[in-house]
C-alpha positions as CSV (number, residue, x, y, z in Angstrom):
1,M,53.1,48.9,-35.2
2,E,54.7,51.0,-32.6
3,E,51.4,52.6,-31.7
4,T,49.7,49.2,-31.4
5,S,52.5,47.7,-29.2
6,S,52.3,50.8,-27.0
7,L,48.5,50.3,-26.6
8,L,49.0,46.6,-25.8
9,R,51.6,47.5,-23.1
10,S,49.5,50.2,-21.6
11,G,46.4,47.9,-21.6
12,S,48.4,45.1,-20.0
13,T,49.7,47.3,-17.3
14,A,46.2,48.8,-16.6
15,Q,44.5,45.4,-16.4
16,A,47.2,43.5,-14.5
17,T,45.6,44.0,-11.1
18,L,42.1,42.7,-12.1
19,P,41.2,39.5,-10.2
20,L,40.3,36.4,-12.3
21,T,36.7,35.8,-11.2
22,P,33.8,34.3,-13.2
23,P,31.1,36.7,-14.3
24,R,28.5,37.5,-11.7
25,G,25.8,36.3,-14.0
26,V,27.1,32.8,-14.1
27,V,27.4,32.7,-10.3
28,R,23.8,33.9,-9.9
29,I,22.5,31.3,-12.4
30,L,24.3,28.4,-10.7
31,T,23.1,29.6,-7.3
32,G,19.6,30.0,-8.5
33,L,19.6,26.5,-10.1
34,W,20.9,25.0,-6.9
35,L,18.3,26.7,-4.8
36,L,15.5,25.7,-7.2
37,L,16.7,22.0,-7.1
38,A,16.8,22.1,-3.3
39,L,13.3,23.6,-3.2
40,I,11.9,20.9,-5.5
41,L,13.5,18.1,-3.5
42,V,12.3,19.5,-0.1
43,T,8.8,20.0,-1.4
44,V,8.5,16.6,-3.1
45,Y,9.9,14.6,-0.2
46,R,8.0,16.5,2.4
47,S,4.7,15.9,0.7
48,N,5.6,12.2,0.2
49,L,6.5,11.9,3.8
50,K,3.3,13.5,4.9
51,A,1.2,11.4,2.5
52,M,2.9,8.1,3.4
53,L,3.0,8.5,7.2
54,I,-0.6,9.7,7.6
55,L,-2.4,6.5,6.8
56,P,-6.1,6.7,6.2
57,K,-8.1,5.4,9.2
58,I,-10.9,2.9,8.4
59,N,-13.6,2.5,11.0
60,L,-15.2,-0.9,10.5
61,P,-18.8,-1.2,11.8
62,F,-17.9,-4.5,13.5
63,D,-15.1,-7.1,13.5
64,N,-16.5,-9.8,15.8
65,L,-19.9,-11.2,16.9
66,D,-20.0,-9.1,20.1
67,Q,-19.5,-5.9,18.2
68,L,-22.1,-6.9,15.7
69,T,-24.7,-7.5,18.4
70,H,-24.2,-3.9,19.6
71,T,-25.2,-2.5,16.2
72,E,-28.6,-2.4,14.5
73,I,-27.4,-4.0,11.2
74,P,-29.8,-6.7,10.1
75,V,-28.3,-10.1,9.4
76,W,-29.4,-12.7,6.9
77,V,-29.1,-16.3,8.1
78,S,-30.3,-19.4,6.4
79,L,-33.2,-20.8,8.4
80,N,-32.0,-24.3,7.9
81,S,-28.6,-23.7,9.3
82,M,-27.1,-24.7,12.6
83,L,-26.3,-21.0,13.2
84,H,-30.0,-20.1,13.2
85,A,-30.8,-22.9,15.5
86,A,-28.1,-21.8,18.0
87,A,-29.3,-18.2,17.8
88,V,-32.9,-19.2,18.5
89,N,-32.0,-21.4,21.4
90,G,-29.6,-18.9,22.9
91,E,-30.4,-17.0,26.1
92,K,-31.9,-13.6,25.6
93,N,-29.1,-11.7,27.3
94,S,-26.3,-13.7,25.8
95,T,-24.4,-12.9,22.6
96,M,-26.3,-15.4,20.6
97,G,-29.6,-14.1,22.0
98,R,-28.7,-10.6,20.9
99,F,-27.6,-11.9,17.6
100,N,-31.0,-13.6,17.2
101,S,-32.7,-10.2,17.4
102,L,-30.7,-9.0,14.3
103,I,-31.8,-11.9,12.1
104,N,-34.1,-10.6,9.4
105,S,-34.6,-13.7,7.3
106,V,-37.5,-15.1,9.4
107,G,-40.7,-15.1,7.5
108,K,-39.0,-14.6,4.1
109,P,-38.2,-17.0,1.3
110,N,-34.9,-18.7,1.8
111,N,-33.4,-16.9,-1.3
112,V,-29.6,-16.9,-1.1
113,T,-29.3,-14.9,-4.4
114,Q,-31.5,-12.1,-3.1
115,A,-29.5,-12.1,0.2
116,I,-26.3,-11.6,-1.7
117,V,-27.8,-8.7,-3.7
118,D,-28.9,-7.0,-0.4
119,L,-25.5,-7.6,1.0
120,V,-23.7,-5.9,-1.9
121,A,-26.2,-3.0,-1.7
122,G,-25.3,-2.5,1.9
123,R,-28.8,-3.2,3.3
124,Q,-27.8,-6.1,5.5
125,A,-24.9,-8.4,6.6
126,L,-24.7,-12.1,5.8
127,A,-23.8,-14.9,8.2
128,A,-22.8,-18.3,6.8
129,P,-20.0,-20.9,7.0
130,R,-16.6,-19.4,6.0
131,S,-16.4,-21.7,2.9
132,A,-19.6,-20.3,1.6
133,L,-18.6,-16.7,2.3
134,V,-15.3,-17.2,0.5
135,Q,-17.2,-18.5,-2.5
136,I,-19.3,-15.3,-2.5
137,L,-16.2,-13.1,-2.3
138,H,-14.7,-15.1,-5.2
139,S,-17.8,-14.6,-7.3
140,L,-18.1,-10.8,-6.5
141,F,-14.4,-10.1,-7.2
142,T,-14.7,-12.1,-10.5
143,M,-17.7,-10.0,-11.6
144,T,-16.6,-6.5,-10.3
145,G,-12.8,-6.7,-10.0
146,K,-12.9,-5.1,-6.5
147,C,-13.6,-6.1,-2.9
148,S,-16.8,-4.4,-1.8
149,T,-17.3,-6.6,1.3
150,Y,-15.1,-8.0,4.1
151,L,-15.1,-10.8,6.5
152,M,-14.8,-10.5,10.3
153,S,-11.4,-11.4,11.6
154,E,-12.9,-13.6,14.3
155,S,-15.0,-16.6,13.6
156,F,-17.6,-18.2,15.8
157,L,-19.6,-21.4,16.1
158,K,-17.1,-23.9,14.6
159,T,-18.6,-26.2,11.9
160,N,-17.5,-29.2,9.9
161,I,-17.7,-28.5,6.2
162,G,-16.7,-30.8,3.4
163,C,-17.7,-34.1,5.1
164,L,-19.2,-37.1,3.4
165,I,-22.2,-38.7,5.1
166,L,-22.5,-42.4,4.7
167,Q,-24.8,-45.0,6.1
168,K,-23.8,-46.4,9.4
169,Y,-21.5,-49.4,9.0
170,S,-21.3,-48.8,5.3
171,P,-18.7,-51.0,3.5
172,L,-17.7,-47.9,1.5
173,K,-16.2,-46.2,4.5
174,D,-13.1,-48.5,4.6
175,Q,-12.6,-47.8,0.9
176,L,-13.0,-44.1,1.0
177,D,-11.1,-43.3,4.1
178,P,-7.6,-44.1,2.8
179,I,-8.3,-42.2,-0.5
180,L,-9.5,-39.1,1.3
181,R,-6.7,-39.3,3.9
182,N,-4.1,-39.4,1.1
183,L,-5.7,-36.5,-0.8
184,R,-5.7,-34.4,2.4
185,E,-2.2,-35.3,3.5
186,F,-0.7,-34.5,0.1
187,G,-2.5,-31.2,0.0
188,I,-4.5,-32.0,-3.1
189,L,-7.9,-31.2,-1.5
190,N,-6.5,-27.9,-0.2
191,R,-5.1,-27.0,-3.6
192,M,-8.3,-27.9,-5.4
193,Y,-10.3,-25.7,-3.0
194,H,-8.0,-22.7,-3.3
195,R,-7.9,-22.9,-7.1
196,G,-11.7,-22.7,-7.1
197,V,-11.7,-19.5,-5.0
198,V,-8.5,-17.9,-6.2
199,N,-10.1,-14.5,-6.8
200,A,-11.1,-14.3,-3.1
201,E,-7.5,-14.1,-1.9
202,E,-7.4,-10.4,-2.3
203,C,-10.6,-9.9,-0.3
204,L,-9.3,-12.1,2.5
205,K,-6.4,-9.9,3.2
206,S,-6.5,-7.6,6.2
207,I,-7.8,-4.1,5.6
208,S,-4.4,-2.5,6.2
209,A,-2.8,-4.9,3.7
210,K,-5.3,-4.0,1.0
211,L,-4.4,-0.3,1.1
212,D,-2.8,1.1,-2.0
213,D,1.0,0.8,-2.1
214,S,1.3,4.6,-2.3
215,W,-0.1,4.8,1.2
216,R,2.8,3.2,3.2
217,A,5.6,4.1,5.5
218,L,8.8,5.4,4.0
219,S,11.6,2.9,3.4
220,L,15.3,3.4,2.6
221,E,14.7,3.2,-1.1
222,D,12.6,6.4,-0.9
223,F,15.7,8.4,0.1
224,Y,18.0,7.2,-2.7
225,G,17.3,10.4,-4.6
226,V,18.2,12.7,-1.7
227,F,21.3,10.6,-0.9
228,L,22.5,10.8,-4.6
229,V,22.1,14.6,-4.7
230,Y,23.9,14.9,-1.3
231,S,26.7,12.6,-2.4
232,C,27.2,14.5,-5.7
233,G,27.2,17.8,-3.9
234,K,29.8,16.5,-1.4
235,E,32.0,15.2,-4.3
236,V,31.7,18.3,-6.5
237,Q,32.0,21.0,-3.8
238,P,35.7,20.3,-2.8
239,K,36.8,19.8,-6.3
240,Y,35.2,23.0,-7.4
241,L,36.9,24.8,-4.5
242,Y,40.3,23.3,-5.3
243,C,40.0,24.3,-8.9
244,N,39.2,27.9,-8.0
245,I,42.2,27.9,-5.6
246,I,44.5,26.5,-8.2
247,V,43.3,28.9,-10.9
248,F,43.6,31.8,-8.6
249,L,47.2,30.9,-7.5
250,E,48.3,30.2,-11.1
251,Y,47.0,33.6,-12.4
252,S,48.4,35.4,-9.4
253,K,52.0,34.4,-10.2
254,P,54.3,37.2,-11.5
255,G,54.4,37.4,-15.3
256,Y,50.8,36.6,-15.9
257,Q,48.7,39.4,-16.9
258,V,45.1,39.6,-18.1
259,I,44.3,41.8,-21.1
260,R,40.8,43.0,-21.8
261,F,39.9,45.4,-24.5
262,R,36.8,47.6,-24.1
């Protein structure tokens, strides 16, 4: 017992001056994990920032009638339409005159189905009243589930679509006018029309609005992860520092000794 107590006293005296510090391996592991986490965050957010800020550029062949007339894209137009009559009667150097030179439906059967097939295949463009084109977009999206065509943002040659033609001085006019007026004012006609072409809504959006949601500018929600890590680091760092200071001061007081056997 005397030999053991003497060894304890000598060991205590020999180890009393050793500082209380965590093993170097633990410090290196924590430092490495922190650097690895920072590297992952920086890499991920930098790639996301680059991908979302660099939007894909889409060059449309034309977006109005004037741009169309400066291309060599053939255009199918119904020969019985008012548009074809306006193009034929237009001056040669005018926009309608140049548009007339692009019409490729002259001398061919007036086959709308074949015209739509050529449109989807990219062999020609198609000019028609907007209501007819919207119906085509609805049918194509219903069959394929995607928008392979687009509409010009600018219309031309205003037309009246959806009118009822009656005999002049017909007695039915006074009976139909209030009914149609009420249907229009209450939005019933508009609702019936949009329900019939509901699948065309996606194709009627602008090109920038139809881009995938992953290609967009960064918003505040995208930085919540960085803010969370930063806040946690700001909260943990001072507490960890205070704990180290308290432990160091406590174990540095007289009477406290650290014993370590080899």
